N, C-alpha and C positions, 0 to 999 in steps of 0.2 A: 142733713137738711141744709147746713151752712157750708158745705165743702167748697163750693165755688167762691164763696166770700173769703174763706180762710186761706185758700190757695192763691189769692190775689187776682183772680179773673175779674174783669170789670164789664160794665154795660148791662143793658136790659136783659139780654139772653142769659147772662150768668145769674141774674136775680129772679128770673121768671119761675123756675122750678121751686126754689125755696119759698117764694111767696105763695105759690099755689098750694104747697104743702102746709102752709101756716094757717090757713082758714080753719080747719078742724081743731087745731090747737087753741086758737083764739076763742072758739066756742066753749071750750072747757075752762078757760080762765075766769076767775071771779073778778069783780070790778077793781079791787085793790091791786091785783096782779096785772090787770090791763093797764092801769095808771102807771105802775112802776115800769112796765115795759115801754110805754110811750115816753116817759121821762128819760129813760135810758137811750132811746133811739132819736128823739126829736130835740133839736136845739131851739127852734122857733117855729111858730105857726102864725101865719098872717092871713087876713081876709080883706080883700078890696071890694067893698060894696058897690062901687061904681061899675066895675067890670065883672063882678060876681066870681072872682078868682080866689082860690085858696092856694096859699104857698106854704110848703113844708121845707124846712132846712134841717137836715139830719146831722147828728153829731158825728164827726169824722171817725171816731173809734167806737161808736155805739154798737154797731153790728158785730164788730170783732169781740167786744166784751160779751155780748149776748152769746155768740158762738162758743167762746171760751167757757162760759158758765154752763151752757148746754152740754158741752163735752165732759165737764166734770161731773154733772149729775146723771149722765147716761150710764 
């Protein structure tokens, strides 16, 4: 699932497939696991009420840590 990320490919195309495959996994996580995952991946979340925009800043190494952990548990 995270092969494109761990091999260093970048861009939307490299992330499209892993993200598409992630939906069913998310459905099986309990709330605590979802929170832990979001804390691992997200550095900040902002909301601008004037423009109704949500901003997400991802942790630079978050997805690599997740991929590494997924590889160990597989």
